[in-house]
VOGU-3710 file (C-alpha; in Angstrom, 3 decimals, decimal comma):
1> mfgfdkidls> 122,087/98,507/44,464  124,405/96,426/46,589  121,865/93,632/46,535  119,252/95,897/48,198  115,934/96,925/46,618  115,756/100,148/48,581  118,141/102,175/50,631  116,872/105,124/52,871  118,623/107,616/55,018  116,666/109,530/57,644
11> fsfnsiyffi> 117,440/112,155/60,329  115,884/112,949/63,593  115,527/116,575/62,417  114,501/118,078/59,150  117,035/117,271/56,434  116,882/120,796/55,033  118,779/121,936/58,187  121,332/119,527/57,669  122,211/120,676/54,114  122,155/124,306/55,368
21> glillgaysy> 124,635/123,204/58,042  126,708/121,416/55,482  126,978/124,737/53,393  127,938/126,829/56,448  130,541/124,453/57,716  132,025/124,149/54,280  132,035/127,959/53,903  133,674/128,267/57,478  136,376/125,710/56,685  137,197/127,757/53,371
31> yvyrftlppv> 137,253/131,023/55,222  139,606/129,642/57,966  142,318/128,594/55,454  141,918/131,334/52,737  144,891/132,977/54,333  147,333/131,276/56,553  150,454/132,311/58,610  152,902/131,468/57,614  151,800/131,162/54,011  151,642/127,580/52,776
41> lklkrflltl> 151,142/126,034/49,410  147,778/126,182/47,694  147,577/122,254/47,611  148,225/122,044/51,437  145,542/124,807/52,110  143,088/122,739/49,987  143,912/119,587/51,931  143,485/121,348/55,367  140,118/122,783/54,233  138,935/119,375/53,052
51> irslalvlll> 140,007/117,681/56,401  138,375/120,326/58,453  135,195/120,297/56,393  134,863/116,569/56,711  135,467/116,527/60,491  132,848/119,138/60,984  130,332/117,615/58,627  130,729/114,159/60,327  130,101/115,808/63,749  126,927/117,501/62,211
61> fiffepvltl> 125,906/114,158/60,729  126,167/112,556/64,239  124,148/115,262/65,741  121,244/114,661/63,364  121,049/111,085/64,499  120,945/109,471/60,901  119,394/106,040/60,508  120,140/103,893/57,424  117,235/101,614/56,406  117,965/98,740/54,040
71> tkknfltpln> 115,140/96,765/52,423  115,636/93,620/50,493  113,116/91,195/49,018  113,468/87,491/49,669  111,687/85,018/47,500  110,315/82,173/49,523  109,180/78,821/48,430  105,844/77,817/49,950  106,465/75,095/52,659  103,958/72,504/53,779
81> lfffdnsksi> 104,502/70,716/57,099  103,380/67,169/57,664  103,097/65,658/61,144  102,492/61,843/61,461  101,383/60,321/64,920  104,114/57,942/66,078  102,484/57,080/69,414  101,336/53,655/70,745  97,754/54,525/70,310  98,062/53,916/66,645
91> tindgsnrin> 98,463/50,243/67,352  95,017/50,013/68,988  92,919/47,486/67,138  89,461/49,182/66,721  88,727/47,549/63,333  89,929/50,385/61,130  93,456/49,210/60,853  95,106/52,304/61,837  98,723/51,187/60,991  97,890/50,399/57,395
101> miknlieqtk> 95,826/53,579/57,216  98,864/55,710/58,160  101,289/53,861/55,914  98,900/54,319/52,949  98,882/58,118/53,693  102,566/58,066/53,935  102,838/56,555/50,338  100,302/59,179/49,001  102,456/62,083/50,598  105,575/60,693/49,042
111> nfsltgskei> 104,291/60,261/45,597  102,093/63,442/45,259  103,869/66,302/43,472  103,392/69,354/45,532  104,107/72,697/43,999  105,756/73,921/47,103  108,265/72,213/49,284  107,458/69,927/52,214  108,873/68,803/55,617  107,735/65,757/57,415
121> fsfgsevnpi> 107,895/65,128/61,064  106,882/62,336/63,453  105,336/63,323/66,799  104,466/61,813/70,138  106,389/62,764/73,273  108,569/64,837/71,074  108,597/66,258/67,601  111,167/64,695/65,273  112,071/65,645/61,638  112,103/62,613/59,495
131> nedslnnlnf> 112,992/62,303/55,835  110,683/60,617/53,129  112,953/57,433/52,876  112,529/56,787/56,588  108,813/57,298/56,758  108,127/53,578/56,437  110,204/53,032/59,604  107,813/54,550/61,973  107,409/52,119/64,842  104,515/53,756/66,701
141> sesntdfaki> 106,129/53,350/70,050  105,953/56,861/71,636  104,592/56,616/75,086  102,664/59,956/74,995  100,997/62,328/72,495  101,794/66,063/73,061  100,090/68,221/70,349  101,260/71,407/71,924  104,907/70,582/71,060  103,886/70,631/67,211
151> fssindnean> 103,094/74,319/67,619  105,853/75,301/69,842  108,360/73,948/67,212  106,567/75,942/64,471  106,957/79,203/66,375  110,742/78,934/65,880  110,396/78,488/62,045  110,752/81,595/59,782  110,087/79,776/56,480  107,082/80,547/54,232
161> itsitiisdg> 104,753/77,961/55,882  101,524/77,772/54,003  99,960/74,858/55,650  100,135/72,391/58,477  98,756/68,825/58,174  98,348/66,583/61,187  97,643/62,893/60,660  96,549/61,480/64,063  93,852/59,908/66,136  93,577/63,162/68,143
171> vitegftpiy> 94,041/61,749/71,531  96,126/63,978/73,836  97,868/62,105/76,680  100,364/64,812/77,654  100,537/68,668/77,613  97,618/70,857/76,957  95,019/71,274/74,214  96,743/73,756/71,789  93,718/75,396/70,159  94,800/78,922/71,132
181> saekigipvf> 98,637/78,235/70,146  97,351/77,068/66,724  95,246/80,110/66,297  98,103/82,427/67,269  100,502/81,408/64,626  97,967/82,115/61,841  98,673/79,177/59,591  95,780/76,951/58,435  95,878/73,465/60,141  94,448/70,523/58,201
191> tvgigdstkk> 93,707/67,336/60,205  93,283/63,777/59,008  91,600/61,498/61,595  93,025/57,880/62,077  90,709/55,445/63,771  87,016/54,933/64,499  85,120/57,974/66,135  82,082/55,958/67,160  81,511/55,255/70,740  81,806/51,560/71,501
201> ndveikniin> 80,619/49,507/74,429  83,060/50,214/77,319  83,471/50,693/81,028  86,025/53,411/82,175  87,111/54,721/85,502  87,120/58,367/84,646  87,998/60,334/87,737  89,136/59,808/91,402  88,717/62,236/94,277  90,575/61,929/97,602
211> nefiyaetpt> 91,535/64,166/100,456  94,752/66,212/100,257  95,793/65,348/103,769  95,388/61,572/104,712  96,462/60,394/108,208  97,664/56,812/109,167  95,047/54,798/111,088  92,301/57,507/110,231  89,456/56,577/107,974  89,142/58,644/104,772
221> tilatilnkg> 86,840/58,417/101,760  87,973/57,818/98,206  85,429/58,539/95,501  85,554/57,257/91,847  83,425/58,166/88,906  82,723/55,376/86,539  81,365/55,839/82,902  79,712/53,122/80,845  78,283/52,685/77,345  76,167/49,674/76,484
231> ysgktsqvsl> 76,122/48,020/79,991  73,130/49,620/81,605  71,730/47,311/84,416  74,880/45,174/84,324  76,889/44,446/87,587  80,440/45,464/87,817  82,846/44,602/90,709  84,797/47,731/91,557  87,855/47,242/93,823  90,207/49,441/95,840
241> fegpqlieqk> 93,816/48,096/96,041  96,779/49,420/98,140  99,639/48,050/96,133  98,683/44,325/95,422  96,459/44,200/98,525  92,735/44,393/98,161  91,204/47,006/100,511  87,536/46,945/99,639  85,354/45,496/96,890  81,849/46,562/95,953
251> nlvlnaggvn> 79,305/45,389/93,361  77,975/48,344/91,312  74,946/48,238/89,098  75,693/50,404/85,992  72,954/52,931/85,233  71,417/53,944/82,026  72,667/57,509/82,245  76,113/56,197/81,759  77,665/57,655/84,980  78,101/56,063/88,370
261> svsfdytpkq> 79,814/57,106/91,546  81,339/54,653/94,055  82,987/55,407/97,355  85,564/53,443/99,363  86,552/53,747/103,037  90,399/53,663/103,299  92,357/53,584/106,450  96,086/53,428/105,955  98,042/51,619/108,523  101,314/53,540/108,176
271> sgekklsika> 102,512/56,976/106,950  104,321/57,483/103,699  103,582/57,600/99,965  101,053/54,855/98,946  100,177/53,488/95,632  96,435/52,946/95,215  94,382/51,703/92,323  90,702/51,289/91,536  89,683/48,510/89,082  86,412/47,649/87,386
281> snqadesnyv> 85,782/44,039/86,498  85,740/43,406/82,737  82,412/43,255/80,970  81,767/40,824/77,882  82,778/42,317/74,528  84,292/45,550/75,978  86,088/47,600/73,312  88,838/48,616/75,764  89,988/46,861/78,947  92,888/49,080/79,660
291> nnqkvfyvnv> 90,658/51,972/81,010  89,052/49,623/83,535  91,675/50,661/86,146  93,166/53,808/87,321  96,452/54,079/89,451  97,224/57,021/91,782  99,429/57,982/94,647  98,509/59,488/97,996  100,739/60,916/100,818  99,870/59,584/104,148
301> lsnkinvlll> 100,769/61,598/107,085  101,587/60,512/110,600  98,532/59,100/112,258  98,740/61,220/115,409  100,273/64,682/115,406  101,922/65,362/118,859  100,973/68,824/119,894  102,649/70,195/123,082  101,143/73,129/124,873  103,959/75,133/126,810
311> agspsadltf> 102,395/77,576/129,257  104,208/79,905/131,540  101,308/79,421/134,058  97,777/78,186/134,185  95,386/80,468/132,224  92,138/80,654/130,410  93,944/80,858/126,997  95,708/77,474/127,795  92,406/75,908/128,656  90,434/77,153/125,557
321> iqnslsldkn> 93,234/76,216/123,187  93,608/72,793/124,630  89,829/72,232/124,406  89,832/73,288/120,750  92,724/70,932/119,832  91,039/68,106/121,586  88,325/68,189/118,983  90,481/66,930/116,389  90,938/63,158/116,809  94,244/63,337/114,770
331> lkvntltqia> 96,001/65,270/117,319  97,528/63,995/120,575  97,613/67,054/122,970  100,115/67,228/125,826  100,487/70,156/128,185  103,501/71,430/130,244  102,366/74,086/132,653  104,947/75,923/134,651  104,271/76,393/138,255  107,675/77,224/139,750
341> agnfleqnpq> 111,292/77,753/138,698  112,181/74,692/136,631  108,967/72,838/137,785  105,972/71,905/135,683  102,463/70,726/136,786  102,741/67,655/134,477  105,298/64,785/134,540  107,956/63,772/131,958  108,621/67,262/130,438  111,650/66,082/128,491
351> tkldsadiif> 109,736/63,138/126,865  106,907/65,402/125,872  109,234/68,002/124,415  111,204/65,350/122,378  108,047/63,801/120,903  106,277/67,119/119,931  105,515/67,648/116,279  104,073/71,106/116,886  104,645/73,457/119,917  102,146/76,005/121,262
361> miefpnnftg> 104,048/78,477/123,520  101,446/80,392/125,587  103,013/83,169/127,467  106,175/81,275/127,430  109,159/81,389/128,409  108,820/83,561/131,478  111,423/84,508/134,190  110,899/81,116/135,944  111,921/79,115/132,914  115,172/77,104/133,535
371> edflnrlysk> 118,170/77,454/131,260  118,511/73,805/130,727  114,925/73,349/129,476  115,244/76,535/127,401  118,318/75,057/125,694  116,508/71,928/124,849  113,528/73,853/123,514  115,875/75,917/121,289  117,597/72,751/119,957  114,159/71,298/119,177
381> lenqntpffi> 113,066/74,388/117,248  116,248/75,079/115,452  117,800/71,716/114,747  114,588/69,573/114,138  112,736/72,505/112,542  109,758/71,925/114,748  107,042/74,537/113,922  105,513/76,529/116,687  102,910/79,073/117,776  103,467/81,812/120,274
391> llseavdlkk> 101,118/83,925/122,247  103,076/87,034/123,332  102,243/89,023/126,498  104,199/91,042/129,019  104,545/87,804/131,103  107,187/86,559/128,518  110,797/87,181/129,556  112,295/88,987/126,597  115,791/88,111/127,483  115,021/84,387/127,352
401> lnrianllpf> 112,838/84,792/124,226  115,783/86,296/122,412  117,357/82,747/122,514  114,931/81,858/119,694  114,883/85,311/118,132  116,104/84,082/114,703  113,031/81,855/114,645  110,381/84,440/115,437  108,387/86,148/112,810  109,288/89,428/114,299
411> svqmmdknyl> 112,014/91,337/116,412  110,875/92,753/119,591  112,821/96,019/120,749  110,632/96,901/123,798  107,641/95,570/125,740  106,154/97,198/128,851  103,479/96,011/131,253  100,782/98,398/129,877  98,072/97,009/127,612  95,836/98,215/124,836
421> qvqpdlqlse> 92,410/96,695/124,129  92,440/95,785/120,601  90,112/94,059/117,976  91,415/92,072/115,011  91,667/94,007/111,499  91,887/91,158/109,143  94,033/92,053/105,976  91,913/91,635/102,940  94,806/90,309/100,946  95,106/87,440/103,476
431> stnpilknnl> 91,459/86,611/103,710  92,177/83,360/101,695  95,165/82,394/103,688  94,828/78,784/104,772  95,130/79,696/108,396  92,020/82,094/108,300  90,048/80,932/105,193  87,312/79,031/107,033  86,209/82,104/108,834  84,560/85,186/107,270
441> vnewnnlppi> 85,988/88,662/107,344  82,860/90,023/108,954  83,165/87,482/111,728  86,630/88,483/112,516  85,783/92,268/112,570  82,997/91,670/115,188  85,161/89,824/117,663  85,574/91,350/121,241  88,710/93,185/122,177  91,803/91,382/123,653
451> sqpvtsitik> 94,761/92,721/125,596  97,834/93,575/123,555  101,051/94,718/125,218  102,567/98,190/124,364  105,521/96,976/122,189  107,963/98,032/119,662  108,132/95,317/117,019  109,716/94,967/113,639  108,236/92,372/111,172  110,897/90,273/109,345
461> peskvlakvr> 110,908/90,479/105,613  109,936/86,877/105,131  106,843/87,170/107,531  103,241/87,933/106,585  100,936/90,091/108,730  97,668/88,342/108,599  95,801/90,847/110,875  96,464/94,218/112,311  94,489/95,989/115,086  91,536/98,372/115,567
471> innqprsnpl> 91,402/100,543/118,763  88,015/102,123/119,208  87,103/100,934/115,802  90,067/102,836/114,272  92,547/100,833/112,289  96,090/100,995/113,552  99,405/99,616/111,983  100,146/97,383/115,066  100,490/93,833/113,978  98,300/91,137/115,740
481> ivsrsfgskr> 98,638/87,832/113,930  101,880/87,206/111,994  103,229/84,005/110,288  106,579/83,279/108,934  107,650/80,482/106,536  111,487/80,418/105,800  113,016/77,399/104,430  111,971/74,450/106,539  110,971/76,594/109,548  107,342/77,882/110,221
491> siavigkdiw> 105,992/79,938/113,077  102,829/81,883/113,942  102,410/84,581/116,528  99,488/86,337/118,059  100,687/89,459/119,882  98,369/89,687/122,755  96,451/87,620/125,270  92,878/86,711/126,412  92,070/85,188/122,893  89,671/82,881/124,986
501> kwklqtatkn> 87,306/85,757/124,638  86,839/85,052/120,892  85,706/81,532/121,754  83,370/82,680/124,505  81,495/85,263/122,508  81,154/83,245/119,257  79,953/80,120/121,144  76,705/81,979/121,935  76,088/82,441/118,208  76,956/78,870/117,232
511> ltlfdnfifg> 80,007/79,903/115,427  83,343/77,941/115,167  85,596/80,840/114,480  87,980/80,165/117,373  88,214/76,402/116,744  88,653/76,940/113,051  91,351/79,375/113,840  93,256/76,922/116,104  92,737/74,112/113,542  94,021/76,435/110,640
521> itrwlnapdd> 97,111/77,186/112,782  97,797/73,480/113,315  97,203/72,366/109,656  99,473/75,176/108,400  102,224/74,379/110,844  102,024/70,700/109,998  101,729/71,065/106,325  104,245/68,917/104,282  107,601/70,583/103,998  107,818/72,102/100,492
531> qkkvkiktsk> 111,175/73,956/101,129  113,536/71,161/101,839  117,154/71,970/101,081  117,276/68,790/98,712  114,209/68,010/96,584  114,237/65,173/94,105  111,448/64,086/92,012  110,329/62,389/88,815  108,443/64,255/86,085  105,336/62,249/86,941
541> kiyssselve> 104,379/59,152/89,075  103,128/56,746/86,436  105,071/55,833/83,187  104,224/53,637/80,167  106,476/50,632/79,360  109,865/51,701/77,787  109,098/55,315/78,581  112,203/57,499/79,811  111,874/58,275/83,494  113,045/61,941/83,984
551> fsaqvyddsy> 114,499/63,103/87,372  114,902/66,679/88,456  116,502/67,955/91,707  116,841/71,284/93,487  119,780/71,788/95,891  120,172/74,600/98,521  122,649/75,423/101,325  121,699/76,230/104,834  120,787/79,850/103,850  118,705/78,474/101,007
561> npvsdadvki> 121,086/79,754/98,298  121,082/77,520/95,202  124,114/75,133/95,072  125,249/74,192/91,461  128,342/72,091/92,250  126,923/69,359/94,435  127,164/65,552/93,854  123,453/64,392/93,491  123,266/60,622/93,419  120,169/58,529/93,166
571> qikgkdvteg> 119,637/54,856/94,051  116,801/53,186/92,209  115,312/49,950/93,288  112,686/47,700/91,503  111,760/44,057/91,778  114,592/42,848/89,581  116,537/46,105/89,132  118,994/48,115/91,376  120,735/50,955/89,547  122,606/54,155/90,569
581> ldlasvgggl> 122,164/57,505/88,762  124,153/60,616/88,975  122,254/63,857/88,154  124,032/66,515/86,079  123,894/70,250/87,049  122,155/72,682/84,679  122,940/75,683/86,805  121,010/77,713/89,482  120,807/74,687/91,852  118,909/72,479/89,293
591> yegsfssksn> 119,946/69,001/88,269  118,569/66,660/85,686  118,958/62,954/84,695  117,054/60,162/83,186  116,564/56,444/83,733  115,098/53,594/81,495  114,093/50,164/82,471  113,142/47,166/80,401  111,232/45,697/83,333  107,827/46,980/84,574
601> gdfiftgsas> 106,603/47,430/88,217  106,986/49,720/91,205  110,200/51,492/91,927  111,487/53,438/94,843  114,300/55,852/94,850  116,489/57,475/97,445  118,725/60,442/96,581  121,386/62,494/98,353  123,206/65,637/97,663  126,726/66,500/99,081
611> isgkllgedk> 129,504/68,705/98,397  133,109/68,138/99,508  132,005/65,040/101,343  129,420/67,068/103,462  125,817/65,901/103,118  123,384/68,683/102,265  120,205/66,673/102,332  118,381/63,589/101,225  114,968/62,816/99,492  112,966/59,823/98,366
621> gsfnigdlei> 110,057/58,832/96,331  108,423/56,273/94,103  107,006/55,730/90,645  105,475/52,922/88,659  106,311/51,731/85,005  103,946/49,780/82,882  100,893/49,342/85,179  98,993/51,649/82,975  99,636/52,328/79,297  98,168/55,810/78,993
631> emidsrmnye> 98,221/55,645/75,164  95,735/52,652/75,413  93,159/54,289/77,788  91,073/55,972/74,972  90,600/53,807/71,948  88,183/56,298/70,272  89,513/58,641/67,567  88,753/62,161/68,943  86,943/63,732/66,017  85,688/66,651/67,885
641> flnllasqtn> 89,198/67,976/68,795  90,598/67,351/65,380  87,721/69,118/63,684  87,823/72,014/66,068  91,523/72,335/65,637  91,090/72,587/61,970  88,082/74,942/61,883  89,428/77,417/64,356  92,685/77,874/62,182  90,841/78,167/58,821
651> gkyynpdqyq> 91,707/74,740/57,904  89,586/71,604/57,429  89,274/68,102/58,803  89,523/65,328/56,295  88,872/61,543/56,447  91,679/59,233/55,145  89,795/58,533/52,016  89,631/62,249/51,220  93,508/62,678/51,350  93,827/63,346/47,696
661> dllgklnkln> 91,452/66,209/47,986  93,616/67,665/50,865  96,712/67,478/48,708  95,051/69,252/45,975  93,777/71,783/48,333  97,517/72,417/49,490  98,655/72,959/45,883  96,012/75,753/45,464  97,372/77,207/48,785  100,863/77,158/47,497
671> adaskeklit> 99,798/78,864/44,124  98,120/81,706/46,057  100,848/82,048/48,752  102,997/85,042/48,820  106,417/84,052/47,610  108,322/87,165/48,555  109,208/88,505/51,910  110,594/92,050/52,647  113,334/91,992/55,006  114,096/95,429/56,560
681> seirlwsdew> 117,110/96,255/58,759  117,999/99,623/60,325  121,394/100,849/61,070  121,794/103,667/63,676  124,729/105,376/62,135  124,952/108,119/64,844  125,662/105,444/67,521  128,578/103,825/65,510  131,749/104,337/67,391  133,723/104,294/64,123
691> lliivillfa> 132,369/107,561/63,044  133,688/109,207/66,237  137,052/107,528/65,656  137,151/109,019/62,110  136,344/112,450/63,417  139,093/112,287/66,053  141,600/111,058/63,378  140,583/113,786/60,945  141,274/116,533/63,636  144,464/114,795/64,659
701> tewfirkrag> 145,622/114,670/61,066  144,767/118,505/60,607  146,603/119,391/63,773  149,595/117,369/62,739  149,792/119,055/59,281  149,530/122,473/60,853  152,222/121,701/63,240  154,651/120,634/60,577  153,973/123,763/58,676  154,501/125,930/61,698
711> ml> 151,055/127,337/61,632  149,266/128,813/64,702
//
């Protein structure tokens, strides 16, 4: 009926009540118009009865919340999907003649008569549909192999897919291993392995480990793991390079276990992003020389971090903090100790303030602090985004502290001269916070009490309370340690004084809690800025030859609201290339663009974002094209992955010479596949506004006829 196999009407209440109501409303309408004043023609009474009955029945119909269910059968042809690997790894010469192997399978796919329909795709960095006539034009030039995109593309396909066939070497160079995604879609996956799966003689640099934070002029260790097969007892020269410059070279005797580790001492001379590479010398008759090197980038921080201790007066806290900071050779510690109005114990206060990368304010500013120095301090913190630590006690002048109120992690309403003796009560949710993570919760809870002024404090929404207090071993809500990270501004506060006691007590137990705490504060305050107003980056650092370089940018205003109408421009420079690029807005403060180059080598880029001629911010970075062809690193066909992918999805792995067996298997699947699909749709009639409009029109028509007839 009407092209549907089944039509159902259901109500929210028992339908018997609907039919009873139908009869009662019909009887009521007849009763109302049985006699009329003045009398009217019988035909008009019948018409009025019909209109009233229809209007009331429709109201009753809506009240019972009717739902119309339509069911239709769709006959679907079984669909078989074929995915051919079009990546550069197919061109690897491993003796199996991969290109001819794939072309032979293409011909078999074209010539075989499948009982169902088929769709053919090529895949690499992306999945692209391809018609049969163009299959022979595959050029095996894709710079990456992303298996996950195969299954993400299938998720959007509502056809009657009976099988997925993947012809590939199984080497993933981008994305993730899609075993779970393949299982989830519930379609058997058949894999055909291209290439040789036997392990050949080879030396490979497998993994590199280096410190996250590396400082200029400070030695650091870089560790490389090197695998070998077939070269036990042979000597390999392993070298560390910074750009083209040789840093260190070592002779490594390859062991029988196949795994060696080698470490290099690296001392960068300058800060900034550095391109490093580790190379192992080629051995005779290696199956693959591409994986004998690995390229990576490190971010080198400034060699000496200038830490300025600003103290309102000489104190034990100042001495103990200074002693702890002095243990870190990457820090240059300066002090300014106020001894009178506008005077400091040390010389050159302005120079020390200007050069500071981090500022520790210890009971500072106080009532002796001069306005001129306070203005310079505020400018340093506000305009240069200098991170700071503050130790708050009653010696601090609140009126002067209010000059930097917008930078503090809290707001102070009141502080008097009375003190409470408090112990830290570390918040369990913050036990892994980088400021505290080198110390155990139990160690914190056993610290001696310090003096906390009686205050009225409000923690700002963007701040974190790392520790509250315990008084007489009873937890209280008073904050003790608070951190704040908002945009490019960072600050930490300890609300109290005499924290030197933490060092004095733990020192007798050989603990380093106090030192670790001060180091944690310094590291967190000096962490690389991840909330710049303008952030521009490439999708990765190392690209293969002819691969598209993708740029993305995030742009924010001074309040860190996304800016979607900025002009974002990038200048890209290589050895023989200088090119400009404008990024396009995609909304929400995000921008995208891409760049391609026919030349290989190292590239640097500088970018800026502006709006109406006003500069919002700048960013820079670097990337490399062609130093490493990621598709050529692993020359072995990954049989293990292809077999696992097939078995986990109720499919099967096939060798190329078994391809006809696979095609026959697909025909059997197509014959058994369900070829009809029930499509059900529900229409909630009670929520249709047209029903209410019809009811209103019926009552209006009834009223109009009655008025014309002069009826009451």
